N, C-alpha and C positions, 0 to 999 in steps of 0.2 A: 504494500500500500504506500502511495506517495505521501510525503510529508506535506500537509496542507498549509503549514505556516509560511507566510511570505518571507522571501529572502530579505535580509537586513544588510544592505551594502554601505550604509552611512555609519561610519565608525563613531563610537563614543568619544567625546572630547576629554574624557576623564584622564588625568595625569597622576592619579594616586596622591593628590594633595587635597584631602577631603575635609575642608573646614569652611563652615558658613560664616559670612560676615554679618553685621547687624541688619543688613537688608535681605538676609536669607539667600545670598548668592555665594556659591562656592568660590573661594579665592584661588583654586587650582584650575577649574575648567570653566568658570563663569556661567554655569547653569544655575537657575534658581532651584530651591528645594523641590518645588512642584515639578519642574522639568526633569530633575534627577529621578524622582519617584515615578514619573510617567514614562520614562525613556523606553523601557522594554516593551511597552504596549504601543509605541508610535510606529507608523509606517515610515518609509524612507522620505516621503515628501515632508512630513511633519518633523522628522529628525533633521532634515536639511534646514528647515526654518529655525529650529533650536540652535543649530550650529551657527547659522548666520547671526542670530541674536547674541550668542556667546562672543563672536568676533566683534560685534558692535560694542558690547559691554567692555571687552578687553581694550579696544581702542580708546573708548571714553575714559577708562581707568589709567591709560598710558602704559599698560603692561605689554611686554613682549615675551615671546618664547625663545 
């Protein structure tokens, strides 16, 4: 029987620095607590939106990888 779960090709932005700031945003990956919690249930389109938001937050924070 085929696996019916959709392929997940958008990688998690997690860098194993899992600490939330006072705004409930991870200082490692820049996802919100809600985005982290919902990540496994998101399809690739929604994961890509989250990744775009993390990039925006990172730029606004002046952070670089």
